[in-house]
C-alpha positions as CSV (number, residue, x, y, z in Angstrom):
1,M,67.5,7.4,84.8
2,W,68.4,6.4,88.3
3,E,65.7,8.6,90.0
4,P,63.3,9.3,87.1
5,E,60.9,11.5,89.1
6,A,63.6,13.7,90.4
7,E,65.6,13.9,87.2
8,S,62.7,14.8,85.0
9,R,60.8,17.1,87.4
10,P,59.1,20.0,85.5
11,R,61.1,23.3,85.5
12,E,58.6,25.2,87.7
13,A,58.6,22.5,90.4
14,L,62.4,22.2,90.1
15,E,62.9,25.9,90.6
16,Q,60.7,25.8,93.7
17,Q,62.6,22.9,95.1
18,T,65.9,24.8,94.5
19,L,64.5,27.9,96.3
20,D,63.5,25.7,99.2
21,G,67.0,24.2,99.3
22,L,68.6,27.7,99.3
23,R,66.5,28.7,102.2
24,R,67.2,25.5,104.1
25,T,71.0,25.8,103.5
26,L,71.0,29.4,104.7
27,G,69.1,28.5,107.8
28,H,71.5,25.6,108.4
29,V,74.7,27.7,108.2
30,L,73.2,30.5,110.4
31,T,73.3,28.1,113.3
32,R,77.1,28.3,113.1
33,P,78.9,31.4,114.6
34,A,81.5,31.7,111.8
35,W,78.8,31.7,109.2
36,R,76.7,34.3,111.1
37,R,79.7,36.6,111.1
38,R,80.1,36.2,107.3
39,L,76.4,36.7,106.5
40,G,75.4,39.4,108.9
41,D,71.6,39.9,109.1
42,A,70.7,37.5,106.2
43,A,67.6,35.4,106.9
44,P,66.0,32.5,105.0
45,G,62.8,34.4,104.6
46,D,64.6,37.1,102.6
47,I,65.4,34.7,99.8
48,R,62.6,34.9,97.3
49,G,64.6,34.1,94.2
50,P,68.1,34.1,92.6
51,A,68.4,37.9,92.7
52,D,68.1,37.8,96.5
53,W,70.6,35.0,96.7
54,A,73.0,37.0,94.6
55,R,73.2,39.7,97.3
56,L,75.0,37.3,99.6
57,P,78.8,37.4,99.7
58,F,80.9,35.1,97.6
59,L,82.9,32.3,99.2
60,T,86.5,31.7,97.9
61,K,89.1,29.0,98.2
62,D,91.1,31.3,100.4
63,D,88.2,31.6,102.8
64,L,88.0,27.9,103.1
65,R,91.8,27.6,103.6
66,D,91.7,30.3,106.2
67,A,89.0,28.3,108.0
68,Y,91.3,25.2,108.3
69,P,90.4,22.7,109.5
70,F,86.7,23.1,110.6
71,G,86.1,26.8,110.9
72,L,83.2,26.8,108.3
73,A,82.0,23.3,109.0
74,G,78.3,22.9,109.2
75,A,78.4,20.0,111.7
76,D,79.9,19.3,115.1
77,P,82.9,16.9,115.3
78,E,80.8,14.1,116.7
79,R,78.7,14.1,113.6
80,I,81.6,14.0,111.1
81,A,82.0,10.5,109.7
82,R,85.1,11.3,107.7
83,V,87.1,14.0,105.9
84,H,88.4,14.6,102.4
85,M,90.7,17.4,101.4
86,S,92.6,19.2,98.7
87,S,96.3,18.9,98.4
88,G,97.2,22.2,100.0
89,T,100.2,22.7,97.8
90,T,99.7,26.5,98.0
91,G,98.7,26.9,101.6
92,N,96.4,25.1,104.0
93,P,94.4,22.3,102.4
94,V,90.6,22.7,102.0
95,V,89.1,20.2,104.5
96,N,85.6,18.9,103.6
97,P,84.0,17.1,106.5
98,F,81.3,14.5,105.5
99,T,78.4,13.5,107.7
100,R,76.8,10.1,107.1
101,A,74.0,11.9,105.2
102,D,76.7,13.5,103.0
103,V,78.2,10.1,102.1
104,E,74.7,8.9,101.2
105,Q,74.1,12.0,99.1
106,W,77.3,11.5,97.3
107,G,76.4,7.9,96.4
108,A,73.0,9.0,95.2
109,V,74.3,11.7,92.8
110,M,77.1,9.4,91.5
111,A,74.5,6.7,90.8
112,R,72.6,9.3,88.7
113,C,75.8,10.1,86.8
114,Y,76.5,6.4,86.0
115,A,72.9,6.0,84.8
116,A,73.3,9.1,82.6
117,A,76.3,7.5,81.0
118,G,74.4,4.3,80.3
119,V,76.1,2.3,83.0
120,G,74.2,-0.3,85.0
121,A,74.4,-3.4,87.2
122,R,75.8,-5.6,84.5
123,D,78.9,-3.4,84.0
124,V,82.4,-3.9,85.4
125,I,83.7,-0.6,86.6
126,Q,87.5,-0.1,87.0
127,I,88.2,2.9,89.3
128,T,91.6,4.5,88.5
129,P,91.6,7.7,90.5
130,S,93.3,7.4,93.9
131,F,91.6,6.5,97.1
132,G,92.5,8.5,100.1
133,L,92.1,12.2,101.0
134,F,91.4,12.9,97.3
135,T,87.6,12.6,96.6
136,G,87.8,10.9,93.2
137,G,88.1,7.2,94.0
138,F,85.6,7.0,96.7
139,G,82.9,8.9,94.8
140,F,83.1,6.6,91.9
141,H,83.1,3.6,94.3
142,Y,80.0,4.6,96.2
143,G,78.0,5.3,93.0
144,A,79.1,1.9,91.5
145,E,78.0,0.1,94.6
146,R,74.7,1.9,94.5
147,I,73.9,0.8,91.0
148,G,75.0,-2.8,91.7
149,A,77.9,-3.0,89.3
150,M,81.0,-5.1,89.8
151,V,83.7,-2.8,91.1
152,V,87.5,-3.0,90.5
153,P,88.8,-0.4,93.0
154,I,92.5,-0.5,91.8
155,G,93.2,3.2,92.3
156,A,95.9,5.2,90.6
157,G,99.0,4.1,88.8
158,R,100.3,0.5,87.9
159,T,99.1,0.9,84.4
160,S,100.4,-2.5,83.3
161,L,98.3,-4.1,85.9
162,Q,95.4,-1.9,85.0
163,L,95.5,-3.2,81.4
164,Q,95.8,-6.8,82.6
165,L,92.8,-6.5,84.8
166,M,90.8,-4.7,82.2
167,R,91.3,-7.6,79.9
168,D,91.0,-10.5,82.4
169,L,88.1,-9.1,84.3
170,G,86.2,-7.8,81.3
171,T,86.1,-4.2,82.4
172,T,83.5,-2.3,80.5
173,V,83.7,1.1,82.2
174,L,86.8,3.2,83.0
175,A,86.6,5.9,85.7
176,G,89.5,8.2,85.8
177,I,91.1,11.6,85.5
178,S,90.9,13.1,82.0
179,T,94.4,12.4,80.9
180,Y,94.8,8.8,82.2
181,P,93.6,7.2,79.0
182,L,96.6,8.7,77.4
183,R,98.9,6.9,79.8
184,I,97.0,3.7,79.1
185,L,97.6,4.1,75.3
186,E,101.3,4.8,75.9
187,V,101.9,1.7,78.1
188,A,99.9,-0.5,75.7
189,R,102.2,0.6,72.8
190,E,105.3,0.1,74.9
191,E,104.3,-3.4,76.0
192,G,102.7,-4.5,72.7
193,F,99.4,-4.9,74.6
194,D,96.4,-5.8,72.3
195,L,93.8,-3.1,73.0
196,G,91.4,-5.1,70.8
197,A,91.2,-7.6,73.6
198,L,89.5,-5.1,75.9
199,R,85.7,-4.8,76.3
200,L,85.7,-1.1,77.3
201,R,82.7,0.8,76.1
202,V,82.4,3.8,78.4
203,A,84.9,6.2,80.1
204,I,83.7,8.6,82.8
205,L,86.5,11.3,83.0
206,G,87.0,14.5,85.0
207,S,89.2,16.4,87.4
208,E,91.2,18.1,84.6
209,M,90.3,20.4,81.7
210,W,90.3,18.4,78.4
211,S,89.6,19.7,75.0
212,D,87.1,18.4,72.5
213,D,90.1,17.3,70.4
214,L,91.5,15.2,73.2
215,R,88.1,13.7,73.7
216,R,87.9,12.6,70.1
217,L,91.4,11.1,70.3
218,I,90.5,9.0,73.4
219,E,87.3,7.8,71.9
220,R,89.0,6.9,68.6
221,E,92.0,5.1,70.0
222,L,90.2,3.2,72.7
223,S,86.9,2.6,70.8
224,M,84.6,3.8,73.6
225,T,82.3,6.7,74.4
226,T,83.5,9.3,76.9
227,F,81.4,11.2,79.5
228,D,82.5,14.4,81.2
229,I,81.8,14.4,84.9
230,L,81.8,17.6,87.0
231,G,82.7,18.0,90.7
232,M,85.5,19.1,93.1
233,T,86.7,18.7,96.6
234,E,84.7,21.7,97.8
235,T,81.4,20.5,96.4
236,G,81.8,17.0,97.8
237,G,83.7,15.4,95.0
238,P,82.6,14.2,91.6
239,G,78.9,14.0,91.1
240,L,77.8,17.6,90.7
241,G,76.8,16.8,87.1
242,I,77.6,14.8,83.9
243,D,76.8,14.9,80.2
244,C,74.4,12.3,78.9
245,A,74.4,10.3,75.6
246,A,73.1,13.4,73.8
247,H,76.3,15.2,74.7
248,A,74.4,18.5,74.7
249,G,75.8,19.9,77.9
250,I,76.5,18.7,81.5
251,H,73.4,18.1,83.5
252,V,73.7,19.7,87.0
253,W,71.6,18.0,89.7
254,E,69.6,21.2,90.6
255,D,67.9,19.5,93.6
256,H,71.4,19.3,95.2
257,Y,73.4,22.2,93.7
258,F,72.5,25.8,92.6
259,C,74.8,27.2,89.9
260,E,75.3,30.7,88.8
261,V,77.6,32.0,86.1
262,V,79.1,35.4,86.8
263,D,81.6,37.8,85.1
264,P,84.9,37.0,86.9
265,E,85.9,40.7,86.8
266,T,82.7,42.6,87.6
267,E,81.1,39.7,89.6
268,R,77.7,40.4,87.9
269,P,75.5,37.6,86.5
270,R,76.1,36.5,83.0
271,A,73.2,35.8,80.7
272,D,72.5,32.3,79.6
273,G,74.8,31.4,76.7
274,E,77.6,33.9,77.9
275,E,80.8,32.5,79.3
276,G,81.7,33.3,82.9
277,E,82.9,31.9,86.2
278,L,80.9,29.0,87.8
279,V,79.6,29.8,91.3
280,V,78.1,26.9,93.2
281,S,75.9,26.7,96.3
282,T,75.0,23.4,97.9
283,L,71.4,22.5,98.8
284,T,71.8,19.2,100.6
285,R,75.3,19.1,102.1
286,E,75.7,19.2,105.8
287,G,79.4,18.9,106.7
288,L,80.6,21.8,104.4
289,P,77.7,23.7,103.1
290,L,78.7,26.2,100.4
291,I,77.1,29.6,99.8
292,R,78.1,31.2,96.5
293,Y,81.5,29.4,96.1
294,R,83.6,30.8,93.3
295,T,85.0,27.8,91.6
296,R,87.3,29.7,89.1
297,D,86.0,27.4,86.4
298,L,84.8,28.9,83.2
299,T,81.6,27.7,81.5
300,R,78.2,28.9,80.3
301,V,74.6,27.9,80.6
302,V,73.7,25.9,77.6
303,S,70.0,25.4,78.2
304,R,67.3,25.2,80.8
305,A,65.0,23.3,78.5
306,P,64.4,19.6,78.7
307,C,67.2,17.5,77.1
308,A,66.6,14.8,74.5
309,C,67.3,12.3,77.2
310,G,64.3,13.5,79.2
311,R,66.2,15.1,82.0
312,T,65.0,18.6,82.9
313,H,67.9,19.9,84.9
314,L,70.1,22.8,83.9
315,R,72.8,22.1,81.4
316,L,76.2,23.7,81.5
317,D,78.9,23.7,78.8
318,R,82.0,21.6,79.4
319,L,84.5,23.5,81.5
320,R,86.5,25.7,79.1
321,G,89.4,26.6,81.5
322,R,90.0,28.3,84.8
323,T,90.3,32.0,85.5
324,D,93.6,31.2,87.3
325,D,94.8,29.0,84.4
326,M,94.8,31.8,81.9
327,V,98.3,32.5,80.7
328,I,99.3,36.1,79.9
329,F,102.4,36.4,77.7
330,R,103.4,39.8,76.4
331,G,99.8,41.0,76.4
332,V,98.4,37.9,74.8
333,N,95.9,35.8,76.8
334,F,95.4,32.1,76.1
335,Y,94.5,28.9,77.8
336,P,96.5,25.6,77.7
337,R,93.5,23.8,76.1
338,Q,93.8,26.1,73.1
339,I,97.4,24.9,72.5
340,E,96.3,21.3,73.2
341,S,93.7,21.5,70.4
342,L,96.2,22.8,67.9
343,L,98.8,20.2,68.8
344,L,96.4,17.3,68.5
345,K,95.6,18.3,64.9
346,Q,99.2,18.0,63.8
347,P,100.2,14.6,62.4
348,G,103.3,13.2,64.1
349,V,102.8,15.2,67.4
350,G,102.2,13.3,70.6
351,H,99.6,14.2,73.2
352,E,102.0,15.3,75.9
353,Y,103.2,18.9,76.0
354,Q,104.4,21.5,78.4
355,I,104.3,25.3,78.3
356,V,107.3,26.9,80.1
357,L,107.4,30.6,80.9
358,D,110.5,32.4,82.3
359,R,112.1,35.8,82.3
360,A,115.3,36.6,80.4
361,P,118.1,38.4,82.2
362,G,117.1,41.6,80.5
363,G,113.6,41.4,82.0
364,S,111.6,40.2,79.0
365,D,109.3,37.2,79.2
366,R,110.1,34.1,77.2
367,L,107.6,31.3,76.2
368,A,108.8,27.8,75.3
369,L,106.6,24.9,74.1
370,L,108.0,21.4,74.8
371,V,106.4,18.9,72.4
372,E,106.9,15.2,71.9
373,A,107.0,14.4,68.2
374,R,107.9,11.5,65.9
375,E,111.0,11.6,63.8
376,G,110.6,13.7,60.7
377,F,108.2,16.1,62.2
378,V,110.7,19.0,62.0
379,E,110.6,18.9,58.2
380,T,107.0,18.2,57.6
381,G,105.0,19.6,60.4
382,L,106.9,22.1,62.4
383,P,106.5,25.0,60.0
384,R,102.7,24.4,59.9
385,L,102.6,24.3,63.7
386,R,104.5,27.6,64.0
387,Q,102.1,29.2,61.5
388,E,98.9,28.0,63.3
389,L,100.2,29.1,66.7
390,R,100.9,32.5,65.2
391,E,97.6,32.9,63.2
392,V,95.2,31.4,65.8
393,L,96.7,32.5,69.1
394,N,99.1,35.2,68.0
395,L,102.0,33.3,69.7
396,S,105.5,32.6,68.5
397,P,107.0,30.3,71.2
398,E,110.4,28.7,71.2
399,I,109.4,25.1,70.2
400,T,111.5,22.2,71.5
401,L,110.8,18.9,70.0
402,L,111.3,15.9,72.2
403,A,111.3,12.1,71.7
404,P,108.1,10.3,72.6
405,G,108.1,9.6,76.3
406,A,110.6,12.4,77.2
407,L,108.3,14.5,79.3
408,P,107.6,13.4,82.8
409,R,104.3,11.5,83.5
410,P,103.1,12.5,87.0
411,P,100.9,10.0,88.8
412,G,98.1,12.5,89.1
413,K,97.0,15.5,87.1
414,A,99.2,16.5,84.1
415,V,101.4,19.5,84.6
416,R,100.8,21.6,81.5
417,V,102.2,25.0,82.5
418,V,105.4,25.8,84.3
419,D,105.7,29.5,85.1
420,R,109.1,30.5,86.4
421,R,108.6,34.2,86.0
422,Q,107.8,34.8,89.6
423,V,110.8,32.9,91.0
424,V,113.1,35.2,92.9
425,E,116.8,34.3,92.3
């Protein structure tokens, strides 16, 4: 553990610390006019437990976009050391201002994440998420510096160079978005690169939903152990939590973040073990404190009991999808990860795919599945794939088989769903 006392604190003491953090955060935001207007007559002394906190209003991404750039900031401009932000592809970006204390907090929780993944000062960490307004690269960098490891801050893209540096510098830890190892495998095959020459043993991956089947594929093909890291721009980047070597849920650092799981429709709390939407409140962030932020991510509480690793913090299930990622096609609801899992079980099918929805001239919805497959799959595997899609998901899409490499490879997150039904001609 990086901070053994904090990470193994008894549950009663941890819950008291969380309660103190909730009160402190509420008192902090109430010094800001925009937050006072949001929260009305709320007061820190009113918060005696989670039920009291649940009476406060939710915060949404639209609220943060509408507050662009600093409407809900918790610090004055002279205290802001730097900013990170979301892409803003569907409106104003979400701006997250960081104070110097926030940068320090980020490094501390990322150091915990590295330690939970068994990464230490003797490792060589290659950081493949981008550096810039996106939070990924910097978060991995701060944590790696904190634990004293060698850092290779290459950033995104240039996969041929990535492979060369992994081999020549003896990289042992890969930090990246969840689908980047797939690109590494593709380029290695295209260039005849010997993956056996690599010393990779750990990959810390996040930022995208990735199925258990994809996890197994990455571990098998690259001979390393993967760890699922949790975090987002709004919470201050990666570092909210990570799974440990037991792989029995994602440890959330409860002395920094308070997590609720609610029914996305009724907004009522879900019992432990029941899937719902993750709601996050920050306990130690200054620049952009969050009170009941609806992440849209779907998960469940796995356990509040101590883990086999000795950590006592709450464990969440790996994210299972997003409420806004659910695809509804002719009354059938499904998530892209469900199709991904089916595809990865088919011999001869590649790991890249795309779901395309559009509307026929007559007004009916159409569903197409673009899949990369090796030669001969149409005779041996296509009938089985159609059958499993129908039996497991009740879907009968138009399947188009493409040659390996035919689908575009964006430099960032993979585009799994293209929905053209709302396009006005």
